[in-house]
N, C-alpha and C positions, 0 to 999 in steps of 0.2 A: 504494500500500500504506500503510495506517495505521501510526502509530508503534508501537502495541502488536503488530501483526502482524509487522512487520519485526524488532522486538526479540525477539519470541518465536521467530521462525524462526531468527534469528541464534543465540539461546541454545541452541536444539535442535541446530543444526549443531555448535556448539562443544562441547556436552556429548557429542555422538556422536564427537568427535575429527576432524571433517571441516573442518579449517581452510581448505582451499582453497575449498570450496563456500561457507563463511561469508564469505570474502573476496570471492568473485565476487558474492555476494548484495548486498553493500553497495558494491562498487566499480564494477561494470559500469554500473548505471543512471546515475550522475553523469557518467561518461565519455560515454555516449550523449547525455545532455542537454546537456553542454558542447559536444559536437560539433555539435549542432543549434542551438546558441545559445538554448536554452530556459531562460532564467534563472528564470522563474516556476516551471517544473517542477522545476528544481534546488532552489529555495527550499522547495517543498513536500516534496521528497525529504529535504532536510536535517532537516526537522521530524520525519521518521519514523525517523531514525537511532537506534541504541541509544546509551545514554550513553557518553561516552569511557572511563569506568572499566571498561566491560565489554569493551573491545577491548585485548587483550594483545599483539597483533602490531604492532611498531613500524612496519613497512613499510605495513601496512594503515592505521594511524593517520595516517601521512604522506599517503597517498592521500586519506583523508577530509578532512584539513586542506586539501589542495589544492582539493578540490571546494568546501569551504566558502569558501575564499578567492576562488575563481572566481565564486561567487555574491554576493560582496561582504560576506561575513560574517567579517570579520577576527578578531573576538573569539572566535567559535566555532572558527575555524581554530586560533587560539592554544590553545584548550582541548584540541584533539586533540594538540598538541605537548607538553603538560605531562607 
């Protein structure tokens, strides 16, 4: 999924008040990629994430930080923790 598509879908789910679906949209893929050891796929997925400022759920932000850290993107992980 391209960055614009993921961000747009996430924004629509948040606007509709479906926080659970929004979280699943962005958390499930990295967990699957990490489980398969697909670091390249994880890196591509990270590029499609919405900006950290659009994620208001601290638990979700922490999950995303963990995914970034697992991909070796420590600065991007830190961005999710701010």
